[in-house]
C-alpha positions as CSV (number, residue, x, y, z in Angstrom):
1,X,115.2,67.4,108.0
2,X,115.8,69.5,111.0
3,X,119.2,71.0,111.8
4,X,120.5,72.7,114.9
5,X,121.8,76.3,114.7
6,X,124.0,78.2,117.1
7,X,122.7,81.7,117.2
8,X,125.2,84.6,117.1
9,X,125.9,86.4,120.3
10,X,124.5,89.0,120.9
11,X,121.6,87.6,118.8
12,X,120.8,89.6,115.7
13,X,117.6,88.8,113.8
14,X,119.3,89.8,110.5
15,X,121.9,87.0,110.9
16,X,119.5,84.1,111.8
17,X,118.4,81.7,109.1
18,X,115.3,82.7,107.1
19,X,113.2,81.3,104.3
20,X,115.2,81.5,101.1
21,X,118.6,81.1,102.7
22,X,121.1,78.7,101.3
23,X,123.0,76.9,104.1
24,X,126.0,74.7,104.6
25,X,125.2,71.7,106.8
26,X,127.6,69.6,108.8
27,X,126.2,66.0,108.4
28,X,125.6,63.7,111.3
29,X,122.9,62.0,113.3
30,X,121.7,65.5,114.2
31,X,122.8,67.8,111.3
32,X,124.3,71.1,112.4
33,X,123.9,74.3,110.4
34,X,127.6,75.3,109.9
35,X,127.1,78.6,108.0
36,X,124.7,80.6,105.9
37,X,125.9,81.3,102.4
38,X,126.1,85.0,101.4
39,X,122.8,86.5,100.5
40,X,122.3,88.4,97.2
41,X,119.1,90.0,98.4
42,X,117.1,90.4,101.6
43,X,113.6,91.8,102.3
44,X,113.9,93.6,105.6
45,X,111.4,95.5,107.6
46,X,111.6,97.0,111.1
47,X,110.9,94.4,113.8
48,X,107.3,94.0,114.8
49,X,108.5,94.4,118.4
50,X,109.6,98.0,117.5
51,X,113.1,97.2,118.6
52,X,116.0,98.7,116.6
53,X,116.7,95.3,114.9
54,X,115.4,94.5,111.4
55,X,113.3,91.5,110.6
56,X,114.2,89.5,107.4
57,X,111.1,88.4,105.7
58,X,112.8,86.4,102.9
59,X,116.3,86.0,101.5
60,X,117.9,85.5,98.1
61,X,114.7,86.7,96.3
62,X,114.7,87.5,92.6
63,X,111.1,88.7,92.2
64,X,108.8,90.4,94.7
65,X,105.1,90.0,93.8
66,X,103.1,92.7,95.6
67,X,99.5,91.4,95.7
68,X,96.7,93.9,96.2
69,X,93.0,93.2,96.0
70,X,90.8,95.0,93.5
71,X,87.8,94.2,95.7
72,X,88.8,97.2,97.9
73,X,90.0,100.7,97.0
74,X,93.7,101.0,96.2
75,X,95.8,102.1,99.2
76,X,98.4,104.3,97.6
77,X,100.5,104.7,100.8
78,X,100.6,101.0,101.4
79,X,101.7,100.3,97.8
80,X,104.5,102.9,98.2
81,X,105.7,101.2,101.4
82,X,105.7,97.8,99.8
83,X,107.5,99.1,96.7
84,X,110.2,100.7,98.9
85,X,110.6,97.4,100.7
86,X,110.9,95.5,97.4
87,X,113.3,97.9,95.7
88,X,115.5,98.1,98.8
89,X,115.9,94.3,98.8
90,X,117.6,94.3,95.4
91,X,114.8,92.2,93.8
92,X,112.5,93.1,91.0
93,X,109.0,94.1,92.0
94,X,105.9,93.0,90.1
95,X,102.4,94.4,91.1
96,X,99.6,91.9,90.9
97,X,96.1,93.3,91.2
98,X,93.9,90.4,92.3
99,X,90.2,89.6,92.2
100,X,89.5,91.5,88.9
101,X,86.1,89.6,88.8
102,X,85.0,91.6,91.9
103,X,86.1,95.1,90.6
104,X,83.9,97.6,88.8
105,X,86.7,99.2,86.8
106,X,90.0,97.2,87.2
107,X,91.7,99.2,84.4
108,X,91.2,102.5,86.3
109,X,93.0,101.0,89.3
110,X,95.7,99.7,86.9
111,X,96.2,103.3,85.7
112,X,96.4,104.6,89.3
113,X,98.9,102.0,90.3
114,X,101.0,102.7,87.2
115,X,101.3,106.3,88.2
116,X,102.7,105.2,91.6
117,X,105.1,102.7,90.1
118,X,106.7,103.7,86.8
119,X,108.8,101.0,85.2
120,X,107.1,98.2,87.3
121,X,105.1,95.4,85.6
122,X,101.5,95.5,86.7
123,X,99.1,92.7,86.1
124,X,95.3,92.6,86.6
125,X,94.4,89.1,87.5
126,X,91.6,86.9,88.5
127,X,92.0,83.3,89.8
128,X,88.2,82.8,89.4
129,X,88.4,83.4,85.6
130,X,92.1,82.5,85.1
131,X,92.8,86.0,83.7
132,X,96.5,86.7,83.3
133,X,97.6,83.8,85.6
134,X,99.6,82.4,82.7
135,X,101.2,85.8,82.1
136,X,102.2,86.0,85.7
137,X,103.7,82.5,85.7
138,X,105.8,83.5,82.6
139,X,107.2,86.5,84.5
140,X,108.5,84.5,87.5
141,X,112.0,83.0,87.7
142,X,114.4,82.0,90.4
143,X,113.0,82.7,93.9
144,X,109.7,84.6,94.1
145,X,108.1,86.0,97.3
146,X,104.5,87.0,97.7
147,X,103.9,90.2,99.8
148,X,100.7,92.0,100.6
149,X,98.0,92.5,103.2
150,X,95.8,89.8,104.5
151,X,92.8,89.2,102.2
152,X,94.8,90.2,99.0
153,X,94.6,86.6,97.7
154,X,98.3,85.7,98.0
155,X,97.7,82.0,98.8
156,X,95.0,81.8,96.2
157,X,97.4,83.2,93.5
158,X,100.1,80.8,94.8
159,X,97.8,77.8,94.4
160,X,96.9,78.9,90.9
161,X,100.6,79.1,90.0
162,X,101.3,75.8,91.6
163,X,98.4,74.1,89.9
164,X,97.1,72.5,93.1
165,X,95.6,73.5,96.4
166,X,98.8,73.3,98.5
167,X,98.3,76.4,100.6
168,X,95.3,77.2,102.8
169,X,93.0,80.0,101.9
170,X,90.2,81.8,103.7
171,X,87.3,84.1,103.2
172,X,87.5,87.9,103.7
173,X,85.2,90.3,105.4
174,X,82.8,92.0,102.9
175,X,82.9,95.4,104.6
176,X,86.6,96.0,104.3
177,X,88.1,93.2,102.2
178,X,90.4,92.1,105.0
179,X,91.0,88.4,105.7
180,X,92.3,86.3,108.5
181,X,95.9,85.2,108.5
182,X,95.4,81.8,106.9
183,X,99.1,81.8,106.1
184,X,100.7,81.8,109.6
185,X,104.3,81.1,108.5
186,X,106.5,81.6,105.5
187,X,106.4,78.6,103.2
188,X,108.7,77.8,100.3
189,X,107.4,75.5,97.5
190,X,108.8,74.6,94.1
191,X,107.0,76.0,91.0
192,X,106.0,73.6,88.2
193,X,108.0,75.6,85.6
194,X,111.1,75.9,87.7
195,X,112.1,78.2,90.6
196,X,110.5,78.4,94.0
197,X,107.7,80.5,95.5
198,X,107.6,81.9,99.1
199,X,104.2,82.7,100.5
200,X,104.2,85.0,103.5
201,X,101.6,85.9,106.1
202,X,99.6,89.1,105.5
203,X,101.5,92.2,106.5
204,X,99.6,94.5,108.9
205,X,102.6,96.7,109.8
206,X,105.1,97.6,107.1
207,X,107.7,99.7,108.9
208,X,110.9,100.6,107.0
209,X,114.4,99.6,108.1
210,X,117.2,101.3,106.2
211,X,115.3,101.8,103.0
212,X,116.9,105.0,101.6
213,X,117.7,103.5,98.2
214,X,114.2,102.0,98.0
215,X,112.6,105.3,98.7
216,X,114.7,107.0,96.1
217,X,113.5,104.5,93.5
218,X,109.8,104.8,94.5
219,X,109.8,108.6,94.6
220,X,112.3,109.2,91.8
221,X,110.3,112.1,90.4
222,X,110.5,114.0,93.7
223,X,114.2,113.2,94.0
224,X,114.7,114.7,90.5
225,X,112.7,117.8,91.3
226,X,114.6,118.2,94.7
227,X,117.9,118.4,92.8
228,X,116.5,121.6,91.1
229,X,115.6,123.4,94.3
230,X,117.5,126.6,95.1
231,X,118.7,125.3,98.4
232,X,120.4,121.9,98.9
233,X,118.7,121.4,102.3
234,X,115.3,122.5,101.0
235,X,112.4,121.0,103.1
236,X,110.0,121.5,100.2
237,X,107.7,123.6,102.4
238,X,107.8,127.4,102.1
239,X,111.4,127.9,100.9
240,X,111.8,130.2,97.9
241,X,112.9,128.5,94.7
242,X,111.5,125.1,95.7
243,X,111.0,123.0,92.5
244,X,108.9,120.4,94.3
245,X,106.3,123.0,95.5
246,X,106.4,124.6,92.0
247,X,105.4,121.2,90.5
248,X,102.6,120.8,93.0
249,X,101.2,124.3,92.2
250,X,101.5,123.5,88.5
251,X,99.4,120.3,89.0
252,X,102.4,118.1,87.9
253,X,102.9,116.4,91.3
254,X,100.1,115.4,93.7
255,X,100.5,117.0,97.2
256,X,99.6,113.6,98.7
257,X,102.7,112.1,97.0
258,X,105.0,114.6,98.7
259,X,103.4,114.0,102.1
260,X,103.9,110.3,101.7
261,X,107.5,110.8,100.7
262,X,108.2,113.0,103.7
263,X,106.5,110.7,106.1
264,X,108.5,107.6,104.9
265,X,111.7,109.6,104.9
266,X,111.1,110.6,108.6
267,X,110.3,107.0,109.5
268,X,113.4,105.7,107.7
269,X,115.6,108.3,109.4
270,X,114.2,107.4,112.8
271,X,114.8,103.7,112.3
272,X,118.4,104.4,111.1
273,X,119.1,106.6,114.2
274,X,117.8,103.9,116.5
275,X,120.0,101.3,114.9
276,X,123.0,103.5,115.0
277,X,122.4,104.2,118.7
278,X,122.1,100.4,119.4
279,X,125.3,99.7,117.6
280,X,127.1,102.4,119.5
281,X,125.8,100.9,122.8
282,X,126.9,97.4,121.7
283,X,130.4,98.6,120.9
284,X,130.6,100.5,124.2
285,X,129.5,97.4,126.1
286,X,132.0,95.2,124.2
287,X,134.8,97.7,125.1
288,X,133.8,97.7,128.8
289,X,133.8,93.9,128.8
290,X,137.2,93.7,127.2
291,X,138.6,96.3,129.7
292,X,137.1,94.5,132.6
293,X,138.6,91.2,131.4
294,X,142.0,92.8,131.0
295,X,141.9,94.3,134.5
296,X,141.0,90.9,136.0
297,X,143.9,89.3,134.1
298,X,146.4,91.9,135.3
299,X,145.2,91.6,138.9
300,X,145.6,87.8,138.7
301,X,149.1,88.1,137.3
302,X,150.1,90.6,140.0
303,X,148.9,88.2,142.7
304,X,150.9,85.4,141.2
305,X,154.2,87.4,141.0
């Protein structure tokens, strides 16, 4: 059933209906979407158009399954980005390492991922052998969304959970493990054991949008170390008494981890500043419009008197 929807003005991508939304419909020959019910979680990234607006990938999500292929080396920076996106949403992330049948040492990758995501369930899976698919199914409840790059096997995992080939899948390139976007839109389908599953297109760009809390969760060990620095505004570079640099020198914190943290913090701050600037401009334009309207009204009254 299709329903019409009157977009907010000015339009804001964060306020338009998205997969996972619950909506109130006004019945009729052509149903009208009267209102969106309040969301308890949203997965938001910066718009692919690089505007200051965010893009909602899915709403009211309980579990975020981050799918990464074991057929290619683990991309630590990409995993950290996806985890920040998931934690910021308010949902619970689960990391699923797919295609274990194509990996030389899947447990080594599991160990590597675990170091990047303490406290997150990580499953090594293979649809080809059925390994851990039942365990994954038991972890899911409510609304689950699949996130990950193209070629990670999201749709293949989804079909295994659904018990039938409902979603299209495609081959990947052997040289880099990347696949075509066989999923071209977000699809919501019911799971046999209850709940629903949202499959999403592969994410090439994963830009953060207001993900401060998510970053704190992903890089909790750096946040804890930073609290012990001598200076509250320590940049963790050459400042004396820097607990973060001391941990790197002691071999307790990989330097790559700090660089990733700093890069994502800069990106998040830039996105937040652009959004703040847009909101200031919108408020200024609204104020100008109101002032102009009042002046027109007063001139009309003066002419009538």
